[in-house]
PDBQT receptor file of N, H, CA, C and O in Angstrom, charges set to zero:
ATOM      1  N   MET A   1       0.827  -1.189   0.000  1.00  0.00    +0.000 N 
ATOM      2  CA  MET A   1       0.000   0.000   0.000  1.00  0.00    +0.000 C 
ATOM      3  C   MET A   1       0.875   1.258   0.000  1.00  0.00    +0.000 C 
ATOM      4  O   MET A   1       0.665   2.174  -0.795  1.00  0.00    +0.000 OA
ATOM      5  N   ARG A   2       1.830   1.285   0.878  1.00  0.00    +0.000 N 
ATOM      6  H   ARG A   2       2.001   0.541   1.524  1.00  0.00    +0.000 HD
ATOM      7  CA  ARG A   2       2.699   2.454   0.972  1.00  0.00    +0.000 C 
ATOM      8  C   ARG A   2       3.429   2.681  -0.349  1.00  0.00    +0.000 C 
ATOM      9  O   ARG A   2       3.638   3.817  -0.773  1.00  0.00    +0.000 OA
ATOM     10  N   GLN A   3       3.810   1.586  -0.987  1.00  0.00    +0.000 N 
ATOM     11  H   GLN A   3       3.640   0.662  -0.643  1.00  0.00    +0.000 HD
ATOM     12  CA  GLN A   3       4.520   1.684  -2.260  1.00  0.00    +0.000 C 
ATOM     13  C   GLN A   3       3.635   2.325  -3.328  1.00  0.00    +0.000 C 
ATOM     14  O   GLN A   3       4.129   3.097  -4.150  1.00  0.00    +0.000 OA
ATOM     15  N   THR A   4       2.353   2.024  -3.331  1.00  0.00    +0.000 N 
ATOM     16  H   THR A   4       1.952   1.398  -2.663  1.00  0.00    +0.000 HD
ATOM     17  CA  THR A   4       1.442   2.590  -4.323  1.00  0.00    +0.000 C 
ATOM     18  C   THR A   4       1.360   4.103  -4.167  1.00  0.00    +0.000 C 
ATOM     19  O   THR A   4       1.342   4.826  -5.163  1.00  0.00    +0.000 OA
ATOM     20  N   ILE A   5       1.312   4.585  -2.945  1.00  0.00    +0.000 N 
ATOM     21  H   ILE A   5       1.327   3.997  -2.135  1.00  0.00    +0.000 HD
ATOM     22  CA  ILE A   5       1.214   6.025  -2.708  1.00  0.00    +0.000 C 
ATOM     23  C   ILE A   5       2.502   6.724  -3.140  1.00  0.00    +0.000 C 
ATOM     24  O   ILE A   5       2.461   7.800  -3.735  1.00  0.00    +0.000 OA
ATOM     25  N   LEU A   6       3.631   6.115  -2.841  1.00  0.00    +0.000 N 
ATOM     26  H   LEU A   6       3.665   5.241  -2.357  1.00  0.00    +0.000 HD
ATOM     27  CA  LEU A   6       4.908   6.748  -3.161  1.00  0.00    +0.000 C 
ATOM     28  C   LEU A   6       5.250   6.654  -4.651  1.00  0.00    +0.000 C 
ATOM     29  O   LEU A   6       5.829   7.585  -5.212  1.00  0.00    +0.000 OA
ATOM     30  N   ASP A   7       4.898   5.550  -5.287  1.00  0.00    +0.000 N 
ATOM     31  H   ASP A   7       4.428   4.794  -4.831  1.00  0.00    +0.000 HD
ATOM     32  CA  ASP A   7       5.223   5.364  -6.702  1.00  0.00    +0.000 C 
ATOM     33  C   ASP A   7       4.391   6.250  -7.618  1.00  0.00    +0.000 C 
ATOM     34  O   ASP A   7       4.866   6.706  -8.658  1.00  0.00    +0.000 OA
ATOM     35  N   GLY A   8       3.162   6.485  -7.228  1.00  0.00    +0.000 N 
ATOM     36  H   GLY A   8       2.776   6.114  -6.383  1.00  0.00    +0.000 HD
ATOM     37  CA  GLY A   8       2.263   7.213  -8.097  1.00  0.00    +0.000 C 
ATOM     38  C   GLY A   8       1.592   6.308  -9.107  1.00  0.00    +0.000 C 
ATOM     39  O   GLY A   8       0.911   6.782 -10.017  1.00  0.00    +0.000 OA
ATOM     40  N   THR A   9       1.781   5.001  -8.952  1.00  0.00    +0.000 N 
ATOM     41  H   THR A   9       2.333   4.616  -8.214  1.00  0.00    +0.000 HD
ATOM     42  CA  THR A   9       1.125   4.055  -9.860  1.00  0.00    +0.000 C 
ATOM     43  C   THR A   9      -0.298   3.793  -9.387  1.00  0.00    +0.000 C 
ATOM     44  O   THR A   9      -0.578   3.801  -8.189  1.00  0.00    +0.000 OA
ATOM     45  N   ALA A  10      -1.183   3.564 -10.334  1.00  0.00    +0.000 N 
ATOM     46  H   ALA A  10      -0.956   3.558 -11.307  1.00  0.00    +0.000 HD
ATOM     47  CA  ALA A  10      -2.578   3.306  -9.994  1.00  0.00    +0.000 C 
ATOM     48  C   ALA A  10      -2.724   1.893  -9.450  1.00  0.00    +0.000 C 
ATOM     49  O   ALA A  10      -2.022   0.984  -9.892  1.00  0.00    +0.000 OA
ATOM     50  N   PRO A  11      -3.633   1.700  -8.494  1.00  0.00    +0.000 N 
ATOM     51  CA  PRO A  11      -3.890   0.344  -8.012  1.00  0.00    +0.000 C 
ATOM     52  C   PRO A  11      -4.492  -0.504  -9.126  1.00  0.00    +0.000 C 
ATOM     53  O   PRO A  11      -5.331  -0.030  -9.892  1.00  0.00    +0.000 OA
ATOM     54  N   GLU A  12      -4.063  -1.750  -9.212  1.00  0.00    +0.000 N 
ATOM     55  H   GLU A  12      -3.381  -2.135  -8.589  1.00  0.00    +0.000 HD
ATOM     56  CA  GLU A  12      -4.475  -2.597 -10.333  1.00  0.00    +0.000 C 
ATOM     57  C   GLU A  12      -5.613  -3.542  -9.979  1.00  0.00    +0.000 C 
ATOM     58  O   GLU A  12      -6.413  -3.886 -10.849  1.00  0.00    +0.000 OA
ATOM     59  N   THR A  13      -5.707  -3.966  -8.739  1.00  0.00    +0.000 N 
ATOM     60  H   THR A  13      -5.057  -3.686  -8.032  1.00  0.00    +0.000 HD
ATOM     61  CA  THR A  13      -6.752  -4.912  -8.355  1.00  0.00    +0.000 C 
ATOM     62  C   THR A  13      -7.761  -4.225  -7.446  1.00  0.00    +0.000 C 
ATOM     63  O   THR A  13      -7.530  -3.121  -6.954  1.00  0.00    +0.000 OA
ATOM     64  N   LEU A  14      -8.868  -4.896  -7.237  1.00  0.00    +0.000 N 
ATOM     65  H   LEU A  14      -9.055  -5.794  -7.637  1.00  0.00    +0.000 HD
ATOM     66  CA  LEU A  14      -9.902  -4.361  -6.352  1.00  0.00    +0.000 C 
ATOM     67  C   LEU A  14      -9.381  -4.240  -4.926  1.00  0.00    +0.000 C 
ATOM     68  O   LEU A  14      -9.678  -3.265  -4.236  1.00  0.00    +0.000 OA
ATOM     69  N   ALA A  15      -8.618  -5.210  -4.489  1.00  0.00    +0.000 N 
ATOM     70  H   ALA A  15      -8.376  -6.002  -5.050  1.00  0.00    +0.000 HD
ATOM     71  CA  ALA A  15      -8.070  -5.180  -3.133  1.00  0.00    +0.000 C 
ATOM     72  C   ALA A  15      -7.121  -3.987  -2.958  1.00  0.00    +0.000 C 
ATOM     73  O   ALA A  15      -7.161  -3.312  -1.930  1.00  0.00    +0.000 OA
ATOM     74  N   GLN A  16      -6.287  -3.730  -3.935  1.00  0.00    +0.000 N 
ATOM     75  H   GLN A  16      -6.254  -4.279  -4.771  1.00  0.00    +0.000 HD
ATOM     76  CA  GLN A  16      -5.375  -2.588  -3.871  1.00  0.00    +0.000 C 
ATOM     77  C   GLN A  16      -6.149  -1.274  -3.876  1.00  0.00    +0.000 C 
ATOM     78  O   GLN A  16      -5.781  -0.331  -3.176  1.00  0.00    +0.000 OA
ATOM     79  N   THR A  17      -7.211  -1.212  -4.659  1.00  0.00    +0.000 N 
ATOM     80  H   THR A  17      -7.509  -1.978  -5.228  1.00  0.00    +0.000 HD
ATOM     81  CA  THR A  17      -8.033  -0.005  -4.727  1.00  0.00    +0.000 C 
ATOM     82  C   THR A  17      -8.695   0.280  -3.387  1.00  0.00    +0.000 C 
ATOM     83  O   THR A  17      -8.697   1.418  -2.918  1.00  0.00    +0.000 OA
ATOM     84  N   ILE A  18      -9.254  -0.754  -2.775  1.00  0.00    +0.000 N 
ATOM     85  H   ILE A  18      -9.252  -1.679  -3.156  1.00  0.00    +0.000 HD
ATOM     86  CA  ILE A  18      -9.913  -0.580  -1.478  1.00  0.00    +0.000 C 
ATOM     87  C   ILE A  18      -8.890  -0.165  -0.423  1.00  0.00    +0.000 C 
ATOM     88  O   ILE A  18      -9.174   0.706   0.399  1.00  0.00    +0.000 OA
ATOM     89  N   THR A  19      -7.727  -0.764  -0.435  1.00  0.00    +0.000 N 
ATOM     90  H   THR A  19      -7.497  -1.472  -1.103  1.00  0.00    +0.000 HD
ATOM     91  CA  THR A  19      -6.675  -0.408   0.515  1.00  0.00    +0.000 C 
ATOM     92  C   THR A  19      -6.232   1.041   0.310  1.00  0.00    +0.000 C 
ATOM     93  O   THR A  19      -6.061   1.787   1.273  1.00  0.00    +0.000 OA
ATOM     94  N   PHE A  20      -6.051   1.423  -0.928  1.00  0.00    +0.000 N 
ATOM     95  H   PHE A  20      -6.190   0.817  -1.710  1.00  0.00    +0.000 HD
ATOM     96  CA  PHE A  20      -5.624   2.789  -1.239  1.00  0.00    +0.000 C 
ATOM     97  C   PHE A  20      -6.664   3.806  -0.782  1.00  0.00    +0.000 C 
ATOM     98  O   PHE A  20      -6.327   4.793  -0.129  1.00  0.00    +0.000 OA
ATOM     99  N   LEU A  21      -7.925   3.565  -1.124  1.00  0.00    +0.000 N 
ATOM    100  H   LEU A  21      -8.199   2.762  -1.654  1.00  0.00    +0.000 HD
ATOM    101  CA  LEU A  21      -8.980   4.505  -0.748  1.00  0.00    +0.000 C 
ATOM    102  C   LEU A  21      -9.195   4.553   0.754  1.00  0.00    +0.000 C 
ATOM    103  O   LEU A  21      -9.431   5.625   1.312  1.00  0.00    +0.000 OA
ATOM    104  N   SER A  22      -9.118   3.406   1.416  1.00  0.00    +0.000 N 
ATOM    105  H   SER A  22      -8.927   2.535   0.963  1.00  0.00    +0.000 HD
ATOM    106  CA  SER A  22      -9.326   3.401   2.865  1.00  0.00    +0.000 C 
ATOM    107  C   SER A  22      -8.215   4.157   3.591  1.00  0.00    +0.000 C 
ATOM    108  O   SER A  22      -8.465   4.780   4.622  1.00  0.00    +0.000 OA
ATOM    109  N   SER A  23      -6.997   4.109   3.067  1.00  0.00    +0.000 N 
ATOM    110  H   SER A  23      -6.794   3.603   2.229  1.00  0.00    +0.000 HD
ATOM    111  CA  SER A  23      -5.914   4.866   3.700  1.00  0.00    +0.000 C 
ATOM    112  C   SER A  23      -6.125   6.368   3.510  1.00  0.00    +0.000 C 
ATOM    113  O   SER A  23      -5.875   7.152   4.426  1.00  0.00    +0.000 OA
ATOM    114  N   LYS A  24      -6.580   6.765   2.335  1.00  0.00    +0.000 N 
ATOM    115  H   LYS A  24      -6.783   6.128   1.591  1.00  0.00    +0.000 HD
ATOM    116  CA  LYS A  24      -6.840   8.181   2.081  1.00  0.00    +0.000 C 
ATOM    117  C   LYS A  24      -8.005   8.688   2.932  1.00  0.00    +0.000 C 
ATOM    118  O   LYS A  24      -7.914   9.745   3.557  1.00  0.00    +0.000 OA
ATOM    119  N   ILE A  25      -9.090   7.931   2.949  1.00  0.00    +0.000 N 
ATOM    120  H   ILE A  25      -9.164   7.072   2.441  1.00  0.00    +0.000 HD
ATOM    121  CA  ILE A  25     -10.272   8.324   3.724  1.00  0.00    +0.000 C 
ATOM    122  C   ILE A  25      -9.951   8.312   5.214  1.00  0.00    +0.000 C 
ATOM    123  O   ILE A  25     -10.392   9.192   5.953  1.00  0.00    +0.000 OA
ATOM    124  N   GLY A  26      -9.188   7.321   5.656  1.00  0.00    +0.000 N 
ATOM    125  H   GLY A  26      -8.830   6.606   5.056  1.00  0.00    +0.000 HD
ATOM    126  CA  GLY A  26      -8.790   7.250   7.065  1.00  0.00    +0.000 C 
ATOM    127  C   GLY A  26      -7.981   8.461   7.488  1.00  0.00    +0.000 C 
ATOM    128  O   GLY A  26      -8.176   8.989   8.583  1.00  0.00    +0.000 OA
ATOM    129  N   LEU A  27      -7.081   8.900   6.638  1.00  0.00    +0.000 N 
ATOM    130  H   LEU A  27      -6.922   8.471   5.749  1.00  0.00    +0.000 HD
ATOM    131  CA  LEU A  27      -6.284  10.084   6.948  1.00  0.00    +0.000 C 
ATOM    132  C   LEU A  27      -7.174  11.320   7.074  1.00  0.00    +0.000 C 
ATOM    133  O   LEU A  27      -6.997  12.128   7.986  1.00  0.00    +0.000 OA
ATOM    134  N   VAL A  28      -8.115  11.461   6.171  1.00  0.00    +0.000 N 
ATOM    135  H   VAL A  28      -8.259  10.805   5.431  1.00  0.00    +0.000 HD
ATOM    136  CA  VAL A  28      -9.044  12.597   6.220  1.00  0.00    +0.000 C 
ATOM    137  C   VAL A  28      -9.864  12.564   7.508  1.00  0.00    +0.000 C 
ATOM    138  O   VAL A  28     -10.061  13.601   8.142  1.00  0.00    +0.000 OA
ATOM    139  N   VAL A  29     -10.338  11.394   7.896  1.00  0.00    +0.000 N 
ATOM    140  H   VAL A  29     -10.178  10.552   7.381  1.00  0.00    +0.000 HD
ATOM    141  CA  VAL A  29     -11.144  11.268   9.119  1.00  0.00    +0.000 C 
ATOM    142  C   VAL A  29     -10.313  11.624  10.347  1.00  0.00    +0.000 C 
ATOM    143  O   VAL A  29     -10.814  12.295  11.250  1.00  0.00    +0.000 OA
ATOM    144  N   VAL A  30      -9.073  11.195  10.400  1.00  0.00    +0.000 N 
ATOM    145  H   VAL A  30      -8.667  10.650   9.667  1.00  0.00    +0.000 HD
ATOM    146  CA  VAL A  30      -8.206  11.509  11.537  1.00  0.00    +0.000 C 
ATOM    147  C   VAL A  30      -7.947  13.015  11.611  1.00  0.00    +0.000 C 
ATOM    148  O   VAL A  30      -7.996  13.597  12.695  1.00  0.00    +0.000 OA
ATOM    149  N   VAL A  31      -7.675  13.643  10.479  1.00  0.00    +0.000 N 
ATOM    150  H   VAL A  31      -7.635  13.170   9.599  1.00  0.00    +0.000 HD
ATOM    151  CA  VAL A  31      -7.422  15.092  10.457  1.00  0.00    +0.000 C 
ATOM    152  C   VAL A  31      -8.673  15.860  10.883  1.00  0.00    +0.000 C 
ATOM    153  O   VAL A  31      -8.585  16.797  11.676  1.00  0.00    +0.000 OA
ATOM    154  N   LEU A  32      -9.832  15.468  10.361  1.00  0.00    +0.000 N 
ATOM    155  H   LEU A  32      -9.903  14.707   9.717  1.00  0.00    +0.000 HD
ATOM    156  CA  LEU A  32     -11.077  16.134  10.759  1.00  0.00    +0.000 C 
ATOM    157  C   LEU A  32     -11.375  15.929  12.240  1.00  0.00    +0.000 C 
ATOM    158  O   LEU A  32     -11.876  16.837  12.902  1.00  0.00    +0.000 OA
ATOM    159  N   GLY A  33     -11.075  14.761  12.758  1.00  0.00    +0.000 N 
ATOM    160  H   GLY A  33     -10.668  14.023  12.220  1.00  0.00    +0.000 HD
ATOM    161  CA  GLY A  33     -11.265  14.503  14.186  1.00  0.00    +0.000 C 
ATOM    162  C   GLY A  33     -10.371  15.393  15.037  1.00  0.00    +0.000 C 
ATOM    163  O   GLY A  33     -10.809  15.924  16.057  1.00  0.00    +0.000 OA
ATOM    164  N   ALA A  34      -9.126  15.556  14.623  1.00  0.00    +0.000 N 
ATOM    165  H   ALA A  34      -8.770  15.124  13.794  1.00  0.00    +0.000 HD
ATOM    166  CA  ALA A  34      -8.212  16.427  15.367  1.00  0.00    +0.000 C 
ATOM    167  C   ALA A  34      -8.680  17.880  15.314  1.00  0.00    +0.000 C 
ATOM    168  O   ALA A  34      -8.619  18.592  16.317  1.00  0.00    +0.000 OA
ATOM    169  N   MET A  35      -9.145  18.318  14.146  1.00  0.00    +0.000 N 
ATOM    170  H   MET A  35      -9.195  17.740  13.331  1.00  0.00    +0.000 HD
ATOM    171  CA  MET A  35      -9.655  19.689  14.027  1.00  0.00    +0.000 C 
ATOM    172  C   MET A  35     -10.889  19.885  14.894  1.00  0.00    +0.000 C 
ATOM    173  O   MET A  35     -11.041  20.930  15.526  1.00  0.00    +0.000 OA
ATOM    174  N   HIS A  36     -11.774  18.890  14.932  1.00  0.00    +0.000 N 
ATOM    175  H   HIS A  36     -11.651  18.041  14.419  1.00  0.00    +0.000 HD
ATOM    176  CA  HIS A  36     -12.980  18.968  15.751  1.00  0.00    +0.000 C 
ATOM    177  C   HIS A  36     -12.609  19.059  17.232  1.00  0.00    +0.000 C 
ATOM    178  O   HIS A  36     -13.178  19.868  17.964  1.00  0.00    +0.000 OA
ATOM    179  N   PHE A  37     -11.663  18.238  17.673  1.00  0.00    +0.000 N 
ATOM    180  H   PHE A  37     -11.201  17.580  17.079  1.00  0.00    +0.000 HD
ATOM    181  CA  PHE A  37     -11.222  18.270  19.068  1.00  0.00    +0.000 C 
ATOM    182  C   PHE A  37     -10.651  19.640  19.417  1.00  0.00    +0.000 C 
ATOM    183  O   PHE A  37     -10.970  20.193  20.470  1.00  0.00    +0.000 OA
ATOM    184  N   PHE A  38      -9.814  20.191  18.549  1.00  0.00    +0.000 N 
ATOM    185  H   PHE A  38      -9.555  19.743  17.693  1.00  0.00    +0.000 HD
ATOM    186  CA  PHE A  38      -9.229  21.507  18.795  1.00  0.00    +0.000 C 
ATOM    187  C   PHE A  38     -10.313  22.586  18.864  1.00  0.00    +0.000 C 
ATOM    188  O   PHE A  38     -10.276  23.444  19.746  1.00  0.00    +0.000 OA
ATOM    189  N   ASN A  39     -11.276  22.548  17.939  1.00  0.00    +0.000 N 
ATOM    190  H   ASN A  39     -11.306  21.851  17.222  1.00  0.00    +0.000 HD
ATOM    191  CA  ASN A  39     -12.341  23.550  17.937  1.00  0.00    +0.000 C 
ATOM    192  C   ASN A  39     -13.219  23.452  19.170  1.00  0.00    +0.000 C 
ATOM    193  O   ASN A  39     -13.584  24.476  19.746  1.00  0.00    +0.000 OA
ATOM    194  N   MET A  40     -13.568  22.240  19.588  1.00  0.00    +0.000 N 
ATOM    195  H   MET A  40     -13.271  21.408  19.120  1.00  0.00    +0.000 HD
ATOM    196  CA  MET A  40     -14.396  22.077  20.783  1.00  0.00    +0.000 C 
ATOM    197  C   MET A  40     -13.650  22.561  22.023  1.00  0.00    +0.000 C 
ATOM    198  O   MET A  40     -14.250  23.145  22.925  1.00  0.00    +0.000 OA
ATOM    199  N   ASN A  41     -12.354  22.319  22.065  1.00  0.00    +0.000 N 
ATOM    200  H   ASN A  41     -11.866  21.845  21.332  1.00  0.00    +0.000 HD
ATOM    201  CA  ASN A  41     -11.543  22.800  23.182  1.00  0.00    +0.000 C 
ATOM    202  C   ASN A  41     -11.508  24.331  23.188  1.00  0.00    +0.000 C 
ATOM    203  O   ASN A  41     -11.625  24.947  24.247  1.00  0.00    +0.000 OA
ATOM    204  N   ALA A  42     -11.349  24.938  22.029  1.00  0.00    +0.000 N 
ATOM    205  H   ALA A  42     -11.254  24.438  21.169  1.00  0.00    +0.000 HD
ATOM    206  CA  ALA A  42     -11.311  26.399  21.942  1.00  0.00    +0.000 C 
ATOM    207  C   ALA A  42     -12.661  27.007  22.303  1.00  0.00    +0.000 C 
ATOM    208  O   ALA A  42     -12.712  28.031  22.985  1.00  0.00    +0.000 OA
ATOM    209  N   ILE A  43     -13.751  26.394  21.857  1.00  0.00    +0.000 N 
ATOM    210  H   ILE A  43     -13.709  25.562  21.303  1.00  0.00    +0.000 HD
ATOM    211  CA  ILE A  43     -15.084  26.906  22.195  1.00  0.00    +0.000 C 
ATOM    212  C   ILE A  43     -15.323  26.803  23.688  1.00  0.00    +0.000 C 
ATOM    213  O   ILE A  43     -15.871  27.725  24.291  1.00  0.00    +0.000 OA
ATOM    214  N   ALA A  44     -14.922  25.697  24.294  1.00  0.00    +0.000 N 
ATOM    215  H   ALA A  44     -14.476  24.948  23.805  1.00  0.00    +0.000 HD
ATOM    216  CA  ALA A  44     -15.103  25.530  25.734  1.00  0.00    +0.000 C 
ATOM    217  C   ALA A  44     -14.271  26.562  26.506  1.00  0.00    +0.000 C 
ATOM    218  O   ALA A  44     -14.719  27.103  27.516  1.00  0.00    +0.000 OA
ATOM    219  N   LYS A  45     -13.077  26.821  26.023  1.00  0.00    +0.000 N 
ATOM    220  H   LYS A  45     -12.713  26.381  25.202  1.00  0.00    +0.000 HD
ATOM    221  CA  LYS A  45     -12.188  27.753  26.713  1.00  0.00    +0.000 C 
ATOM    222  C   LYS A  45     -12.657  29.201  26.563  1.00  0.00    +0.000 C 
ATOM    223  O   LYS A  45     -12.769  29.927  27.550  1.00  0.00    +0.000 OA
ATOM    224  N   PHE A  46     -12.930  29.615  25.328  1.00  0.00    +0.000 N 
ATOM    225  H   PHE A  46     -12.839  29.025  24.526  1.00  0.00    +0.000 HD
ATOM    226  CA  PHE A  46     -13.290  31.002  25.080  1.00  0.00    +0.000 C 
ATOM    227  C   PHE A  46     -14.769  31.271  25.286  1.00  0.00    +0.000 C 
ATOM    228  O   PHE A  46     -15.162  32.419  25.491  1.00  0.00    +0.000 OA
ATOM    229  N   GLY A  47     -15.586  30.251  25.235  1.00  0.00    +0.000 N 
ATOM    230  H   GLY A  47     -15.266  29.318  25.068  1.00  0.00    +0.000 HD
ATOM    231  CA  GLY A  47     -17.015  30.425  25.441  1.00  0.00    +0.000 C 
ATOM    232  C   GLY A  47     -17.330  30.913  26.839  1.00  0.00    +0.000 C 
ATOM    233  O   GLY A  47     -18.248  31.709  27.037  1.00  0.00    +0.000 OA
ATOM    234  N   ARG A  48     -16.574  30.441  27.799  1.00  0.00    +0.000 N 
ATOM    235  H   ARG A  48     -15.828  29.795  27.639  1.00  0.00    +0.000 HD
ATOM    236  CA  ARG A  48     -16.775  30.898  29.177  1.00  0.00    +0.000 C 
ATOM    237  C   ARG A  48     -16.455  32.385  29.311  1.00  0.00    +0.000 C 
ATOM    238  O   ARG A  48     -17.174  33.123  29.986  1.00  0.00    +0.000 OA
ATOM    239  N   LYS A  49     -15.384  32.816  28.671  1.00  0.00    +0.000 N 
ATOM    240  H   LYS A  49     -14.800  32.217  28.123  1.00  0.00    +0.000 HD
ATOM    241  CA  LYS A  49     -15.003  34.230  28.742  1.00  0.00    +0.000 C 
ATOM    242  C   LYS A  49     -16.053  35.114  28.084  1.00  0.00    +0.000 C 
ATOM    243  O   LYS A  49     -16.435  36.146  28.638  1.00  0.00    +0.000 OA
ATOM    244  N   VAL A  50     -16.515  34.721  26.923  1.00  0.00    +0.000 N 
ATOM    245  H   VAL A  50     -16.205  33.883  26.473  1.00  0.00    +0.000 HD
ATOM    246  CA  VAL A  50     -17.510  35.508  26.203  1.00  0.00    +0.000 C 
ATOM    247  C   VAL A  50     -18.808  35.544  27.000  1.00  0.00    +0.000 C 
ATOM    248  O   VAL A  50     -19.438  36.596  27.106  1.00  0.00    +0.000 OA
ATOM    249  N   GLY A  51     -19.215  34.409  27.561  1.00  0.00    +0.000 N 
ATOM    250  H   GLY A  51     -18.704  33.554  27.475  1.00  0.00    +0.000 HD
ATOM    251  CA  GLY A  51     -20.421  34.363  28.376  1.00  0.00    +0.000 C 
ATOM    252  C   GLY A  51     -20.315  35.262  29.592  1.00  0.00    +0.000 C 
ATOM    253  O   GLY A  51     -21.282  35.916  29.982  1.00  0.00    +0.000 OA
ATOM    254  N   GLN A  52     -19.139  35.290  30.183  1.00  0.00    +0.000 N 
ATOM    255  H   GLN A  52     -18.353  34.759  29.866  1.00  0.00    +0.000 HD
ATOM    256  CA  GLN A  52     -18.922  36.163  31.344  1.00  0.00    +0.000 C 
ATOM    257  C   GLN A  52     -18.980  37.629  30.927  1.00  0.00    +0.000 C 
ATOM    258  O   GLN A  52     -19.540  38.446  31.658  1.00  0.00    +0.000 OA
ATOM    259  N   TRP A  53     -18.424  37.981  29.782  1.00  0.00    +0.000 N 
ATOM    260  H   TRP A  53     -17.969  37.317  29.188  1.00  0.00    +0.000 HD
ATOM    261  CA  TRP A  53     -18.483  39.358  29.306  1.00  0.00    +0.000 C 
ATOM    262  C   TRP A  53     -19.925  39.781  29.062  1.00  0.00    +0.000 C 
ATOM    263  O   TRP A  53     -20.315  40.898  29.399  1.00  0.00    +0.000 OA
ATOM    264  N   LEU A  54     -20.706  38.896  28.482  1.00  0.00    +0.000 N 
ATOM    265  H   LEU A  54     -20.389  37.987  28.208  1.00  0.00    +0.000 HD
ATOM    266  CA  LEU A  54     -22.101  39.232  28.203  1.00  0.00    +0.000 C 
ATOM    267  C   LEU A  54     -22.886  39.422  29.502  1.00  0.00    +0.000 C 
ATOM    268  O   LEU A  54     -23.721  40.321  29.596  1.00  0.00    +0.000 OA
ATOM    269  N   ARG A  55     -22.622  38.585  30.497  1.00  0.00    +0.000 N 
ATOM    270  H   ARG A  55     -21.943  37.854  30.421  1.00  0.00    +0.000 HD
ATOM    271  CA  ARG A  55     -23.320  38.747  31.777  1.00  0.00    +0.000 C 
ATOM    272  C   ARG A  55     -22.911  40.027  32.469  1.00  0.00    +0.000 C 
ATOM    273  O   ARG A  55     -23.744  40.678  33.099  1.00  0.00    +0.000 OA
ATOM    274  N   GLU A  56     -21.626  40.411  32.367  1.00  0.00    +0.000 N 
ATOM    275  H   GLU A  56     -20.949  39.882  31.855  1.00  0.00    +0.000 HD
ATOM    276  CA  GLU A  56     -21.163  41.656  32.999  1.00  0.00    +0.000 C 
ATOM    277  C   GLU A  56     -21.794  42.880  32.343  1.00  0.00    +0.000 C 
ATOM    278  O   GLU A  56     -22.140  43.844  33.026  1.00  0.00    +0.000 OA
ATOM    279  N   ASP A  57     -21.944  42.842  31.017  1.00  0.00    +0.000 N 
ATOM    280  H   ASP A  57     -21.663  42.059  30.463  1.00  0.00    +0.000 HD
ATOM    281  CA  ASP A  57     -22.544  43.960  30.302  1.00  0.00    +0.000 C 
ATOM    282  C   ASP A  57     -24.052  44.002  30.471  1.00  0.00    +0.000 C 
ATOM    283  O   ASP A  57     -24.679  45.034  30.231  1.00  0.00    +0.000 OA
ATOM    284  N   GLY A  58     -24.632  42.896  30.878  1.00  0.00    +0.000 N 
ATOM    285  H   GLY A  58     -24.124  42.057  31.072  1.00  0.00    +0.000 HD
ATOM    286  CA  GLY A  58     -26.085  42.823  30.995  1.00  0.00    +0.000 C 
ATOM    287  C   GLY A  58     -26.779  42.703  29.654  1.00  0.00    +0.000 C 
ATOM    288  O   GLY A  58     -27.974  42.975  29.540  1.00  0.00    +0.000 OA
ATOM    289  N   ALA A  59     -26.040  42.298  28.644  1.00  0.00    +0.000 N 
ATOM    290  H   ALA A  59     -25.069  42.077  28.736  1.00  0.00    +0.000 HD
ATOM    291  CA  ALA A  59     -26.609  42.243  27.290  1.00  0.00    +0.000 C 
ATOM    292  C   ALA A  59     -27.655  41.148  27.179  1.00  0.00    +0.000 C 
ATOM    293  O   ALA A  59     -28.724  41.379  26.614  1.00  0.00    +0.000 OA
ATOM    294  N   TYR A  60     -27.378  39.973  27.698  1.00  0.00    +0.000 N 
ATOM    295  H   TYR A  60     -26.509  39.786  28.157  1.00  0.00    +0.000 HD
ATOM    296  CA  TYR A  60     -28.307  38.850  27.571  1.00  0.00    +0.000 C 
ATOM    297  C   TYR A  60     -28.685  38.311  28.942  1.00  0.00    +0.000 C 
ATOM    298  O   TYR A  60     -28.776  37.097  29.124  1.00  0.00    +0.000 OA
ATOM    299  N   ALA A  61     -28.899  39.165  29.875  1.00  0.00    +0.000 N 
ATOM    300  H   ALA A  61     -28.825  40.151  29.728  1.00  0.00    +0.000 HD
ATOM    301  CA  ALA A  61     -29.222  38.710  31.234  1.00  0.00    +0.000 C 
ATOM    302  C   ALA A  61     -30.647  38.275  31.363  1.00  0.00    +0.000 C 
ATOM    303  O   ALA A  61     -31.073  37.866  32.444  1.00  0.00    +0.000 OA
TER     304      ALA A  61
């Protein structure tokens, strides 16, 4: 599988195609998961500050 990605050659069999696509899709899922974790952490961290600012201003009390 690794050789197919590095060579730039197209997968020839169905098994090679499935392996190639699953590695690409798996990488995308892992990257999106990491981005989601980072965003949720940032929202949790900064959301408290923004909520506190709004309560202090009395904007949404």
